[in-house]
GULORO-375616 format. One record per atom (N, C-alpha, C): residue in three letters; x, y, z. Coordinates in steps of 0.2 Angstrom, whole numbers, plus 5000, padded with zeros to 4 digits. Atoms other than C-alpha are relative to their C-alpha. Layout:
<pts>
ALAXYZ;...
</pts>
This chain:
<pts>
MET499549945002;MET522454435402;MET500250075004;ARG499749954996;ARG523454565407;ARG499650055002;SER500349924997;SER522954735416;SER500050024994;ALA499849965005;ALA522854875407;ALA500650065002;VAL499549944998;VAL524255015405;VAL499950055001;GLY500349955004;GLY523155125397;GLY499450024998;ARG500549995003;ARG521755215389;ARG499850034996;ILE500049965008;ILE521255275371;ILE499650075003;ALA500549944999;ALA520755475374;ALA500450054998;GLY499949965005;GLY521055615364;GLY499850004993;THR500250025006;THR521155595346;THR500349944998;ALA500050095000;ALA521155405339;ALA499750004991;SER500550025006;SER521055355320;SER500349934999;ALA500050075001;ALA521255175311;ALA500950004999;PHE499450025002;PHE523055205310;PHE500550035004;GLU499649984994;GLU523555295327;GLU499550025004;PHE500650004994;PHE522855335344;PHE500550065003;GLU499650004990;GLU523455435362;GLU499749975006;PHE500650034994;PHE523055365376;PHE500250025006;VAL499849984993;VAL523155395395;VAL500349965002;VAL499650074995;VAL524655295404;VAL499450015006;THR500150004993;THR523855225419;THR500449955004;ASN499550054998;ASN525355105423;ASN500650014997;ALA499449955006;ALA526855225418;ALA500549935003;LYS499250045002;LYS528055065425;LYS500049954996;ALA499950075007;ALA527354925413;ALA500050014994;VAL500150005006;VAL527355015400;VAL500650054995;LYS499549965003;LYS528855125389;LYS499950034991;ARG499950005008;ARG529255185371;ARG500349954998;GLY499650065005;GLY529555045359;GLY499549945001;ASP500350064995;ASP528354935370;ASP499449974993;TYR500350015002;TYR527254835358;TYR499449995006;VAL500750014994;VAL525254845365;VAL499549984994;LYS500250045004;LYS523754775359;LYS499350055002;VAL500749974999;VAL521954865358;VAL499449994995;TRP500950045003;TRP520054815353;TRP499750044995;ASN500249995006;ASN519454855337;ASN499149984999;GLU501050054998;GLU517254845337;GLU500049964994;LYS500350045006;LYS517554805318;LYS500549935000;ASP499550045000;ASP519254705318;ASP500149975004;GLY499850034992;GLY519554635335;GLY500750045003;TRP499449974997;TRP521254635343;TRP500450014993;ILE499449975004;ILE522454755334;ILE500850015005;LEU499449994994;LEU524254765338;LEU500250064996;ALA499749925002;ALA525154955339;ALA500849995005;GLN499649994998;GLN526655005344;GLN500250085005;VAL500149944997;VAL527155135357;VAL500550054996;SER499249965004;SER528155285348;SER500450055003;GLU499749944997;GLU528055415361;GLU499749995007;ILE500249994992;ILE527755455380;ILE500350055002;VAL499749934997;VAL527755635387;VAL499649985006;ALA500350004995;ALA527355685403;ALA499450074999;THR500549954999;THR525855825406;THR499850035004;GLU500449974992;GLU524955925419;GLU499450064995;SER500749995002;SER523255985417;SER500050095002;ALA499849934995;ALA523156185419;ALA499650025005;LYS500649964994;LYS521556175428;LYS500249985006;SER500150044994;SER521856055442;SER500950005001;ALA499250005000;ALA523956065439;ALA500049925003;GLU500050075000;GLU523855865439;GLU500549984997;LYS499250035006;LYS525355785431;LYS499749924999;GLY500150065002;GLY525055645421;GLY500449974994;MET499550025003;MET525855545408;MET499449964993;VAL500250035008;VAL525255515388;VAL500449974995;GLY499750045003;GLY525655395377;GLY499650004992;LYS500350015006;LYS525555375358;LYS500249954995;ALA499950065001;ALA525355235347;ALA499950004991;ARG500049985006;ARG525755195328;ARG499549904999;VAL500250065002;VAL524555055322;VAL500549944995;ILE499750025004;ILE525354905315;ILE499449934997;GLY500350065005;GLY523954775310;GLY499849955004;LYS499850064998;LYS523554605313;LYS500149934993;ARG499950055004;ARG523654445303;ARG499549964998;GLU500550015002;GLU522354385293;GLU499849974993;GLY500050015007;GLY522354265278;GLY500949994997;GLY499250005004;GLY524454275275;GLY500250075001;LYS499849915003;LYS524354465275;LYS499950025004;MET500349974996;MET524354595287;MET499750054997;ILE500449935002;ILE523154725287;ILE499850045006;THR500349964992;THR522454875297;THR499450014999;PRO500550014998;PRO520954915305;PRO499650054995;SER500149965004;SER519754995293;SER499450055003;THR500549954996;THR518855095306;THR500450025008;PRO499349994995;PRO519755185320;PRO499849995007;PHE500350024995;PHE519755165338;PHE499650025005;ILE500449944997;ILE518555205351;ILE500450045005;PRO499749944996;PRO519055355363;PRO499749945008;GLY500250034995;GLY518855245381;GLY500349925002;GLU499650075000;GLU519655075376;GLU500649995003;ASN499350034997;ASN521054995386;ASN500449984996;VAL499350035004;VAL522754965382;VAL500249975002;TYR499650074998;TYR523554795384;TYR500750014998;LEU499750035004;LEU525154745383;LEU500149924995;ALA500250055008;ALA525354635366;ALA500549935005;GLU499850064997;GLU525754455371;GLU500549994994;ASP499350005005;ASP527454385363;ASP499749984995;SER500550045005;SER526154265354;SER499850034997;MET500249965005;MET525254385347;MET500550044995;ILE499449975003;ILE526654485341;ILE500449964995;ALA499450045003;ALA527654335334;ALA499349984992;GLU500550025005;GLU525754275324;GLU500250084996;THR500149955005;THR525654465317;THR500750024996;PHE499250025005;PHE527654465310;PHE499949964996;ASN499950065002;ASN527354305305;ASN500749985000;PHE499450025002;PHE528954265309;PHE500149925000;GLU500050075002;GLU529654095303;GLU500049945005;LYS499650034994;LYS529853955314;LYS500949994996;ASP499450025002;ASP531253875302;ASP500350064998;GLY499849965006;GLY531854035296;GLY500950055002;VAL499549964995;VAL533654135299;VAL499850035006;TYR499949984996;TYR533754165316;TYR500550055003;LEU499449934997;LEU534554355319;LEU499850015006;GLY499949984993;GLY533954405338;GLY499249995002;LEU500649994998;LEU532654445348;LEU499750074999;LEU500349895006;LEU531254605343;LEU499950065010;GLY500049964995;GLY531554725356;GLY500549965008;ASP499950064994;ASP531554665375;ASP499749975001;SER500750085002;SER530254525370;SER500549965000;SER499750055001;SER530754355370;SER499749974991;VAL500349995008;VAL529954375351;VAL500549994998;ARG499650035007;ARG531054255339;ARG500350044996;VAL500149985006;VAL531554365323;VAL500249974996;THR499750055008;THR531654235307;THR500050054995;ILE500149985006;ILE531854285290;ILE500149944996;ASN500150065004;ASN531554155277;ASN500650004993;PRO499150035001;PRO533354085271;PRO499650044992;ASN500149995008;ASN532654115251;ASN500150064998;PHE500049925001;PHE532154285253;PHE500750025003;LEU499649965000;LEU533554335262;LEU500649984995;VAL499450015004;VAL534954245250;VAL499950034991;GLN500150005007;GLN534154275234;GLN499850094998;LYS500249925002;LYS533454465236;LYS500650055002;HIS499349985000;HIS535254495244;HIS499950055008;VAL500149974992;VAL535554605262;VAL500550024999;CYS499549984999;CYS536754735267;CYS499850035008;ILE500050014995;ILE537154755285;ILE500750085000;LEU499749945000;LEU537854955288;LEU499950045007;ALA499950004993;ALA538555015305;ALA500750044999;LYS499249974998;LYS540055125313;LYS500449935004;THR499550074998;THR541555025316;THR499849995009;GLY500150024993;GLY541254945334;GLY499249985003;SER500850034998;SER539254935333;SER499949924998;GLY500250044999;GLY539354755330;GLY499749984991;LYS500050045006;LYS539254725309;LYS500149944998;SER499650055003;SER540454595306;SER499349935005;TYR500750064996;TYR539354505322;TYR499649964996;THR500550045002;THR538254525316;THR499549944992;ALA499950045009;ALA538554445296;ALA500249945003;GLY499750064999;GLY539454325306;GLY499349955001;VAL500650034996;VAL537654255314;VAL499549994994;ILE500250025005;ILE536954255298;ILE500249944998;ILE499850095005;ILE538254135291;ILE499949955002;GLU499950054996;GLU538354025303;GLU499249974997;GLU500650025000;GLU536254015301;GLU499949984992;LEU500150055007;LEU536453975281;LEU500549944999;LEU499450055002;LEU538153875284;LEU499549935003;ASP500450074999;ASP536753765296;ASP499549984996;ARG500650015005;ARG535853765281;ARG500149974993;ASN499549995004;ASN537153715271;ASN500050054992;VAL499949965007;VAL536953865258;VAL500649995000;PRO499449965003;PRO538653895248;PRO500050075000;LEU499849934996;LEU539554035254;LEU500650044997;LEU499349995001;LEU540954135247;LEU500150065005;ILE500049944995;ILE541654265260;ILE500750054996;ILE499449965000;ILE542754405255;ILE500350045006;ASP500049994990;ASP543654435272;ASP500950085000;PRO499449975001;PRO544954575269;PRO500450005007;HIS499650014996;HIS545454555286;HIS500049965008;GLY500150074996;GLY545354395291;GLY499850005008;GLU500350004993;GLU543954415303;GLU499449945000;TYR500450044999;TYR542954285299;TYR500449935000;VAL499650064998;VAL544354145301;VAL499649975006;SER500250014991;SER543554145320;SER499349954999;LEU500750045000;LEU542054035313;LEU500249934999;LYS499750075000;LYS543253875314;LYS500149975010;ARG500350004994;ARG542953895333;ARG499650025004;PRO500750004996;PRO541553885346;PRO500050065003;ASN500149954998;ASN541054045354;ASN500049965011;LYS500050024992;LYS541554035376;LYS499450035002;MET500649964999;MET539854105380;MET499649925008;ALA500550064994;ALA538854045397;ALA499149994996;GLU500849965004;GLU536854055395;GLU499950055000;ASN500149905004;ASN536054185386;ASN499249994998;ASP500750005001;ASP534354235384;ASP499849994993;PHE500050035006;PHE534554155365;PHE499949965000;GLY500150075002;GLY534453985366;GLY500549994996;VAL499650035007;VAL536053985356;VAL500749965003;LYS499550044998;LYS537553835361;LYS500650024994;PRO499450005004;PRO539353855357;PRO499949964992;LYS499750055006;LYS539853775339;LYS500450014996;SER499450005007;SER541353755327;SER499650004995;TYR500050025006;TYR541153775309;TYR500749974999;ALA499250045003;ALA542953685305;ALA499849984996;ASP500250045006;ASP542253575296;ASP499550024993;LYS500349985006;LYS541253685284;LYS500350054998;VAL499549935000;VAL542653835284;VAL500550004995;VAL499250005002;VAL544053845271;VAL500150044996;VAL499649945001;VAL545353975270;VAL500450024995;TYR499549985006;TYR545954045255;TYR500550075003;ALA499749945003;ALA547454165250;ALA500550004995;PRO499650005005;PRO548354225238;PRO500850004999;PRO499450004999;PRO550354215236;PRO500250055004;THR499749924995;THR550654395241;THR499750025005;SER500149964997;SER549954395255;SER500449965006;PRO499450004995;PRO551054395272;PRO499549905004;PHE500350044997;PHE549754275280;PHE499849934996;LEU500050065003;LEU549954125267;LEU500149945005;SER500150064995;SER550353985280;SER499649985003;GLU500450014995;GLU549154015290;GLU499549984997;ALA500750015003;ALA547553985275;ALA500149914998;ASP500050085000;ASP547153795273;ASP500349984992;LYS499850015007;LYS547453825252;LYS500250084998;GLU499849965002;GLU548353935243;GLU499450034991;LEU500649975006;LEU547154045229;LEU500450044993;SER499549965007;SER547854105210;SER499549994995;LEU500750015006;LEU546854155197;LEU500549994993;GLU500250015005;GLU547054125178;GLU500650064995;ASN499749955003;ASN548454175169;ASN500250044992;ARG500149995007;ARG547754225152;ARG499550085001;ASN500249955003;ASN547054375145;ASN499750065006;LEU500249944996;LEU547054515159;LEU499750064994;SER500049915004;SER546454695151;SER500550035004;PRO499649934998;PRO547354845148;PRO499750025007;GLU500249954994;GLU546354915164;GLU500449945008;GLU499850044993;GLU546654785176;GLU500849995000;LEU499449965000;LEU548654785170;LEU500350055004;ILE499649924997;ILE548754975173;ILE499750005005;GLU500250004994;GLU547754945189;GLU500549995006;LEU499650034997;LEU548954835195;LEU500750025001;SER499049975002;SER550654895188;SER500050075004;ASN499949904995;ASN550055095197;ASN500350024992;LEU499849955005;LEU550455125177;LEU499750074998;ARG500349945002;ARG550355295176;ARG500250054995;SER499749955003;SER551455365162;SER499649984991;PRO500650015006;PRO550355395146;PRO500349964993;SER499850055005;SER551655325134;SER500249925002;ALA500150064996;ALA551855175145;ALA499249944997;GLN500650045000;GLN550155125143;GLN499950014992;ALA500050005007;ALA550055175125;ALA500349934998;LEU499750055007;LEU551255035118;LEU499749955006;LEU500550094997;LEU550354905132;LEU499349984995;TYR500550005009;TYR548854945118;TYR500349964997;GLN500050005006;GLN549754955106;GLN500349894998;ALA499850084999;ALA550654735111;ALA499249984999;LEU500450054998;LEU548954685116;LEU499550024994;ARG500350015006;ARG548054735098;ARG500249954995;ARG499450055007;ARG549454605090;ARG499749935006;LEU500050074996;LEU548854455104;LEU499249985000;GLU500850014997;GLU547454355107;GLU500449925004;ASN499950054995;ASN547354215120;ASN500750025004;TYR499449984997;TYR548754285129;TYR500349995007;THR499750034994;THR549954255145;THR500250085002;ILE499649964999;ILE550854415153;ILE500649994999;SER499550005002;SER552454325148;SER499950024992;ASP500249995009;ASP551654345128;ASP500050074998;ILE500049915003;ILE551554545131;ILE500650015002;ILE499149984999;ILE553254545139;ILE500350024992;ARG499550025006;ARG553954475124;ARG499750054993;GLU500549955006;GLU552754575112;GLU500350065003;VAL499649934997;VAL553254735121;VAL500750024999;GLU499550035003;GLU555054675120;GLU500150044992;LYS499949965006;LYS555054715102;LYS499950054994;ILE500149954997;ILE554354865102;ILE500750064999;LYS499549975000;LYS555655005096;LYS499750065003;HIS500349964997;HIS555355125110;HIS500550015007;SER499650014995;SER556355195124;SER499350005004;GLY500549994992;GLY554755205136;GLY499949945002;LYS500350094998;LYS554554995135;LYS500249985006;TRP499950034994;TRP555654965149;TRP499750015007;THR500549994992;THR554455055163;THR499549954999;LEU500550055001;LEU553054935154;LEU500549955003;ILE499650094998;ILE554254775155;ILE500049995007;GLY499950004989;GLY554854815176;GLY499349974999;ALA500550014995;ALA552954865179;ALA499749924998;LEU500350084999;LEU552354675170;LEU500649955003;SER499750074997;SER553754555177;SER499850025006;LYS499949984994;LYS553354645194;LYS499149955002;ILE500750044996;ILE551554555193;ILE500049924996;GLU500050095000;GLU552054395185;GLU500449985004;SER499550004995;SER553254395198;SER499649995005;SER500450024996;SER551954405209;SER499749935003;GLY500350044997;GLY551354245210;GLY499149984999;LEU500650025000;LEU549554245208;LEU499649994994;PHE500550035008;PHE549254215190;PHE500549954998;LYS499850035003;LYS549554055184;LYS499749934996;ASP500550035004;ASP549253925172;ASP499549965002;LYS500650064998;LYS548353805181;LYS499750045008;PRO500149944993;PRO547453925194;PRO499549955003;THR500450034992;THR546153885210;THR499249994994;ASP500650015004;ASP544653795201;ASP499250055003;VAL500449964997;VAL543153945204;VAL499449935003;ARG500650034997;ARG541853795207;ARG500249995006;GLU499850044994;GLU542853715222;GLU499750085004;LEU500249954997;LEU542353905229;LEU499450015003;MET500749995001;MET540553885228;MET499749955002;ARG499750055000;ARG540353715236;ARG499350025007;ARG500650014994;ARG538553655247;ARG500449995006;GLY499450044993;GLY538853635265;GLY500850075001;ARG499549975003;ARG540353755263;ARG500250075001;ALA499849955004;ALA541053925266;ALA500750024998;SER499349985004;SER542553985256;SER500250085002;ILE499649934999;ILE543554125264;ILE500550024996;ILE499449985006;ILE544654215251;ILE500350085007;ASP499849994995;ASP545654285266;ASP500550054997;LEU499649955005;LEU546554465258;LEU500350035006;ARG499749964997;ARG547354515274;ARG500850034998;GLY499449995001;GLY549054605270;GLY500050004992;VAL499850025009;VAL548754595251;VAL499850054998;GLU500149935004;GLU548954775240;GLU499150014999;PRO500749995004;PRO547154855237;PRO499949994993;THR500250035009;THR547454835219;THR500149954999;TYR500250085000;TYR547554655220;TYR499349985000;GLN500650014994;GLN546154645232;GLN499450004995;THR500650015005;THR544954705220;THR499949984994;LEU500050055006;LEU545654615205;LEU499849935004;ILE500250074998;ILE545454455213;ILE499049995002;VAL500850014998;VAL543654505219;VAL499850014995;SER500250025004;SER543354535203;SER499849964993;ARG499750075006;ARG544054385192;ARG499749965004;ILE500450054998;ILE543254285205;ILE499350004998;VAL501049985001;VAL541454345206;VAL499750014993;SER500149995009;SER541354375187;SER500149914998;LYS500050075000;LYS541854195185;LYS499549975002;LEU500450054994;LEU540754135199;LEU499350024995;PHE500749975003;PHE539154235191;PHE500049954993;GLU499950055006;GLU539554165173;GLU499849915001;LEU500150074998;LEU539753985181;LEU499350005002;ARG500750015000;ARG538054005189;ARG499550004996;LYS500450015004;LYS537154065175;LYS499849944993;ARG500050065006;ARG537653915166;ARG499649935004;GLY500150034997;GLY537153815181;GLY500649945002;GLU499750054999;GLU538753735183;GLU500350015008;VAL499649984991;VAL539053805203;VAL499350005003;GLU500450014995;GLU537753775216;GLU499750085001;PRO500449914998;PRO536453945221;PRO500350005007;GLY499649974996;GLY537254025234;GLY500250075003;MET499949945001;MET537854185241;MET500650025002;ILE499149945001;ILE539454325240;ILE499850045008;VAL499849954994;VAL539954405256;VAL500350035001;VAL499749975001;VAL540754545254;VAL500350075005;GLU499849974994;GLU541654625270;GLU500250074997;GLU499649945001;GLU542154825269;GLU499750024993;ALA500349975007;ALA541154845253;ALA500150054995;HIS499849945000;HIS541555005252;HIS500650014995;ASN499750015001;ASN542954965246;ASN500249974992;PHE500250045006;PHE542554855231;PHE499350034994;VAL500249985006;VAL541154925224;VAL499750105003;PRO500249934999;PRO541255145228;PRO499650024997;GLU500449955003;GLU540255265226;GLU499950034993;ARG499749945006;ARG541255405215;ARG500750004998;GLU499250025004;GLU542755315210;GLU499749924997;LYS500050095002;LYS542855145201;LYS500649975001;VAL499450085000;VAL544054985203;VAL499549974998;VAL500050065004;VAL544154835193;VAL499449965005;SER500750054997;SER542654745206;SER499450024998;THR500649965002;THR541354895201;THR499649944997;ASN500450025003;ASN540654815187;ASN499849935003;ALA500350085000;ALA540654625193;ALA499550015005;LEU500350014993;LEU539854655211;LEU499450044999;ARG500849965001;ARG538454795202;ARG499649954997;ALA500450065002;ALA538054635191;ALA499649955003;VAL500250084998;VAL537754495203;VAL499350075005;ALA500549964994;ALA536854645214;ALA499350014997;SER500449975007;SER535654695198;SER499649934998;GLU500350065002;GLU535354515191;GLU500049955003;GLY499750074994;GLY536154375205;GLY499549975002;ARG500550044994;ARG534254355211;ARG499749974995;LYS500350045005;LYS533654285192;LYS500749935000;PHE499750055002;PHE535054165193;PHE500149975007;GLY499850014992;GLY535054135214;GLY500749975002;LEU499549954996;LEU536654225217;LEU499950045004;GLY499949954994;GLY536554315233;GLY500550035001;LEU499549974998;LEU537354445239;LEU499850055007;MET499649994994;MET537954505257;MET500450065000;VAL499649954998;VAL538554685258;VAL500150015007;ILE500049984993;ILE539354765273;ILE500650055001;SER499749914998;SER540254935278;SER499850045004;GLN500149974993;GLN540455025291;GLN500050094996;ARG500249935006;ARG540355195275;ARG499449994997;PRO500649975003;PRO538555225269;PRO499950014994;ALA499949945006;ALA539055365259;ALA500349984996;ARG499850035005;ARG540355265251;ARG500149974995;ILE500250055001;ILE539355135246;ILE499850014991;ASP500350005006;ASP538755125228;ASP499049995001;LYS500550034999;LYS537155155227;LYS499249964998;ASN500450045004;ASN536255065216;ASN500149955002;VAL500150054995;VAL536954915226;VAL499649995006;ILE500550014996;ILE536154945241;ILE499350004997;SER500849995002;SER534454995233;SER499949954998;GLN500250085000;GLN534454815229;GLN500149965003;CYS500150034994;CYS534754755245;CYS499350005003;ASN500550004997;ASN532954705250;ASN499749985007;THR499950014993;THR533454655267;THR500650055004;GLN499549964999;GLN534354815276;GLN500249995007;ILE500049994995;ILE535154785294;ILE500650055001;ILE499449924999;ILE535754965301;ILE500249985008;MET499949984991;MET536654985319;MET500350055000;ARG499849924998;ARG537455115325;ARG500350054994;VAL499649975004;VAL537755265313;VAL500150075001;THR500349914993;THR538155465320;THR500550014993;ASN499949955005;ASN538955515302;ASN499650034997;PRO500649955002;PRO537955645296;PRO500049994991;ASN500050045007;ASN538555595278;ASN499749935001;ASP500350095002;ASP538155415279;ASP499349995003;LEU500749984997;LEU536555435290;LEU499650044994;ASN500250015006;ASN536155525276;ASN499849994991;ALA499950085003;ALA536655405264;ALA499449954998;ILE500750084998;ILE535155275273;ILE499450044999;LYS500449985002;LYS534055385272;LYS499550024994;LYS500150005010;LYS533955415252;LYS499949934997;GLY499850065005;GLY534655255249;GLY499349955002;ILE500450074994;ILE533255145264;ILE499350014998;GLU500950014998;GLU531355135259;GLU499849995007;GLY500250024992;GLY530355145276;GLY500350045005;ILE499849964995;ILE531355245286;ILE500150075000;THR500549924998;THR530655385296;THR500650025004;SER499649954996;SER531255535303;SER500249955008;GLU499750044996;GLU531255445319;GLU500249955002;MET499450045000;MET532155305315;MET500650024999;MET499449955000;MET533355405309;MET500350015007;GLU499649964993;GLU533755465329;GLU500149955000;GLU499750074995;GLU533555285335;GLU500749984998;ILE499350025005;ILE534955235323;ILE500750025003;LYS499749974997;LYS536055375331;LYS500149975008;ARG500050024992;ARG535655295349;ARG500149935003;LEU500050054999;LEU535755125345;LEU500549955002;PRO499050034996;PRO537055015359;PRO500249964994;PRO499750065003;PRO538154895351;PRO499549915002;GLY500450084999;GLY537154715347;GLY499450024998;TYR500749985003;TYR535454805341;TYR500050064994;ALA500449965011;ALA534654855323;ALA499650015000;ILE500650005005;ILE533554905314;ILE500049954995;VAL500250025008;VAL532854805300;VAL499550014997;VAL500650005005;VAL531954825286;VAL500149964997;SER500050065005;SER531454705276;SER499249994998;PRO500749995003;PRO529854685266;PRO499649915001;GLU500450064997;GLU529554495274;GLU499850005008;ILE500149994994;ILE529554605290;ILE499350045000;GLU500649935003;GLU528354765282;GLU500150035004;ILE500149924998;ILE528754885294;ILE500849985005;PRO499350034997;PRO530654905301;PRO499950005009;ILE500050014994;ILE531054845317;ILE500649995006;VAL499650004997;VAL532154855332;VAL500249905004;VAL499850074996;VAL533054685336;VAL500849995007;ARG499150064997;ARG534554605347;ARG500249954998;ILE499850065004;ILE535554525339;ILE500549925004;ARG499650074997;ARG535854335345;ARG500850025001;VAL499450014999;VAL537454285352;VAL500249964995;ARG499750055004;ARG538654195340;ARG500149935002;LYS499850074998;LYS538954015341;LYS500449994999;SER499350015001;SER540654025334;SER500250045004;ALA499749934999;ALA541954145340;ALA500150054994;HIS499849935004;HIS542254335335;HIS500550045002;VAL499249994999;VAL543754405333;VAL500050105002;GLU500049934995;GLU543954555346;GLU500650044997;ALA499349965000;ALA544954715342;ALA500550005004;THR499250014995;THR546754705349;THR500050065005;LYS500049954994;LYS546854795365;LYS500850035001;VAL499249965000;VAL548154935367;VAL500250015006;VAL499549994995;VAL548254955383;VAL499449955005;GLU500050044995;GLU548154825398;GLU500150015005;SER499949984993;SER547654885414;SER499449975008;GLU500650014996;GLU546354835429;GLU499550034999;GLU500649955004;GLU545354955423;GLU499649994996;VAL500250015005;VAL545254915407;VAL499549905002;GLU500450085000;GLU544754715414;GLU499450035006;GLU500749954994;GLU543354815428;GLU499350024993;ARG500749985006;ARG542454895411;ARG499749944997;VAL500250055006;VAL542554745400;VAL499349965006;GLU500550034995;GLU541554655420;GLU499450034997;LYS500849975001;LYS540254785419;LYS499750004993;ILE500349985006;ILE540054795400;ILE499649914999;GLY500550084999;GLY539454585402;GLY499550005005;GLU500649994994;GLU538554625420;GLU499350044992;LEU500649975005;LEU537454755407;LEU499649944994;ASP500550055004;ASP537354605394;ASP499649965002;SER500250074997;SER536654475406;SER499250055002;GLU500749974998;GLU535254625411;GLU499650034994;ARG500249985006;ARG534854655392;ARG499049985002;LYS500850035000;LYS533154545396;LYS499750045005;LYS500449964997;LYS532654665409;LYS499850075000;GLY500249945001;GLY532354815401;GLY500450044994;PHE499349985003;PHE534054865392;PHE499750064993;LEU500349945006;LEU533054955376;LEU499750045002;SER500049964999;SER532255035388;SER500450084999;LYS499649955001;LYS533755165387;LYS500150034993;ILE499849985004;ILE533655175371;ILE499150044996;PHE500649985000;PHE531655205372;PHE499950075004;LYS500149934993;LYS531955345387;LYS499550065000;ARG500849945004;ARG530455465386;ARG500850095001;ARG499649965001;ARG531555635380;ARG499450065004;
</pts>
């Protein structure tokens, strides 16, 4: 057994205890420790705080730690001790095997990364992850898209069907292997080119880079969809549109235009011009993309929306997600997951866009039919709270905006005030993971990707920049030696 790092002293209960630190170099805030309980045996706890003290009588300096009790695994369940800890009991650093057993990380689960500074692999049951939905929240540059890529790789390795809504073309890099050296995570480079198909609409300036063109059915667009697409703000033109649609059934855009032409009103030309622009976009066709092909086992279908107008983006998402959900209800497509990057643009909190209802429906009902949802955003305050609340697994990386922090605090269960402070300080690549599968919030060092990741374009190229990049690489290689201590440093 390892030598003790402390001894329980002062107040001790079944849920928390204080201990005198006897080996200050061996233990830090955030470490996992174990303590003997007379009734329940070895119990896992986590150091929540370490403070320096000085005795008033002898001026003797020392350190005192506080620990939160996690419990032990028994009968497949996490239990906490029924009796308090006894002052005088030694406190030891917990072995990785004990930590993994207590948290019950699955051997074949989705591999997110390592627990804190340990070598314990954090894994989550893939069925739970997909069916119960996921949200990834972080400020720009903190690694949210990178983390989403990690999960996508894990699901592709299990042949889970994926539909990825990609407004910035970030996930096309799944086709290329990562250029990496040896790493702490035991991950090797891998290309997913044989499993990724990229679609782009005709309105995209990047259509030539896609594998296939994406088109939508040229029938029965709603008046709300037509108004949003055309940015039609004239009340008289909107009234004429509704008048024309009342006379039509199973109509195309051409049918609407012909019907509007029959109306004797000077405002009809504004409406005809708006409808003609939509028709000429090429997005709507008599033989559209079969939505069934977007959700196939062992494939990730990426909808590359780079350069596409926002109104067309939301309509594409609305139409595809709605149709896909209907097909899934009828069992005509495989169970799978929809990944939505920049989700605050497609299901916003304070306004409504045409894609809102479709994504809300999947968030609230998708789990019944085996259709999962992963939402990713840099602005938690701007995402529909009903959608976030439906995500059972939350992965939160660094967030500093007060409004976003407040949204996280209100919308996610199990987040304490201490965790909120940690969220502000998390370095890139670290995340707080909250999931019923894990039972308590944990800090995870996200594993490296097997495939390549699209980096932000450099604005300045200089030797100084290159030197900084090299230093960042050196820091990354030092993570295993205690980089998490920089988060949990004494205050």
